[in-house]
N, C-alpha and C positions, 0 to 999 in steps of 0.2 A: 503494499500500500505507499500509498506515495501523494501528499499533501500541494496544491498549489493555493497560496493564497490569493484571497480575494477581497476588494475593501468593499464594501455595499453603501450606498446610501438607502436611507429608512425611513418613509413619511411615519410622519402619527400613527397612522392604521395600519404599518408592518410591512407597508408595502415596497418593495424591492424599487426603485426608484432608478438607478445606474448600480452597476457591476463593473468594479476596473479589478485587471490581473495584474499582480506586484512583479510576476515573471515576466509576463509581456510587457513591462515598462522598463526593468531588467534589460530587458534583450532588445526595444527601441532605441535605447542610450546608447545602443554599443557598448554595454557592460557584462556580457556574457562571459569572457574572462574572469569576473569577482566570483562566476558560479561555481568553479574548478574548486577552488580554496573551501566553498561552504558548503559542496559535495562532500568535500573529505571531513569534515563534521557534524554534518547528518544528513545521509542520502534521501532520506524521507521527507523532508521539509525544507529543504533550501531555501525559503524568502520568506522564511517567520517573521511576521512583522509582531515586533514590543509592543510597541504605541503607536497614535498617529490624533495629530491636532489639526487645527484650520489654522491658517500662518493668518495672523490678525493683521489689520492692515497699518500700524509701527511695525513690527517686520520685514514687510513685504514691501517700504518705504526705505528697509534699510541692502535687500539684494536685488540687482537687475534682473530682469525677468520674471521674478517672481511677481504672483495678484494677489490680495485676500480672498480669504474663500480656499485658495490650493491647499493642499496635503502634505503636511510636514510629519515623515512616519520614521521608524527606527525599524530598521530591518538587521534581526540580530545576528545570521550566519555569512551574510555578509560586512558585519560591522560599519555600519552607513547609516547615517541619517541621510533623506533624500526628502526632496520638494516635488512632488505629482501634482500637475496641471490636475486639476477637476475636469478641467475638461479629456 
């Protein structure tokens, strides 16, 4: 069994509005080389997300290309903090 971390945007009624794949985001960011070490640590869960926060306007103002509402995620196995565009 293997896991693929997905981030879900859920409304107040429990309806899933959007689903984002962490693995797909890593691959689309040309960071697939990071997966090698991650798979050595835990081959079943290479993109384990420890925490997720929404980027605030003050933080977005400090980082070029980042918008308020983007997602700040901590990926345990990659030893990475990443900002994922909410789109």
